[in-house]
N, C-alpha and C positions, 0 to 999 in steps of 0.2 A: 148526495148528488154524485153523478159520474164525473170523474176527473179525466177527461180525454181531450186530445187536441185535434179532433176531426170534426168536420162539419156534418152533423146528422140532421135530417129533417125532423120536425117535431114527432112524426109518427115513428121514425126509427129510434129516436131517443126514448120514447115511451116503451117500445118493444125491448130496447136494451136494458132499461130499468126494471121492467116487469119480468123478463126472462133471462136474456143474456145476449152477448154478441161475440163474434169471432172475426178477426181481420186477417186475411191471408194475402200478404203483399206479393208473394211469389206467384200465385195463380191469379191474382188480381180481382179479388172479390171481398165483400163484407157480408157477414151473415148476422141477421137479427132474428131471434126467436127462441124456440124451445129446444132443449137437448135431452138426450137419454144416453147414458153411458158414453159420454164425450162425443156423441154423434148428433147431427141435426135430426131431430125427431119431434113431430107435432107440427104446429103452425109456425111458419117462418117466412123470411124474406131474404133473398140473395140480391145484392147490388153489385154489378160488375163494373170494372174500370171503364169499359167502353160506353157505359150509360144504360145498358140493358138491365132488366130486373126479372126475377122470378118471385112470385108471391103465391103461397099455397101451403100444401102439406108435404112433409118429409117422413120417410120411414127408414130408420137405420142409416141415415146419411144420404139417401137418394131422394130426388124429387118424386112426388107421387103420394097417393094415387090421383090427386086432382090439384090443379093450379092454373096460374096465368103467367105466361112468358111474354114480356114486352121488349121488343128490340129497340135499339137506340134510335132508329128512324120512325118508330111509332107502330110498326107492324106488331100484331099480337096473336097469340094462340091461347084460347081458354078451353080447358078440357082435361082429359085423362093423360097421365104420365105412367110409363111402365119402365122399370129399371133405369129411372132418371131421364128418360127421353119422352117427347110428345108421342102419344099413342091414341089413335082414334080419329 
């Protein structure tokens, strides 16, 4: 089992067990998902301190090529990302 003192959702806990997780308190986010050469790479989820989330794919540390960004107030974007930003 993971010995961590953070409240993860069951989905986040499963991702953390299956792949890995990274907590960045300075920039205010948690990452759950796959890594390649110490960068976010493959399927993953970013959860930001303000309550917004990004779920989707990462390539060498950047969001993309496809994902879903959900803001804290419920607005969302589903689609393509290029160089880490919504595109399309």
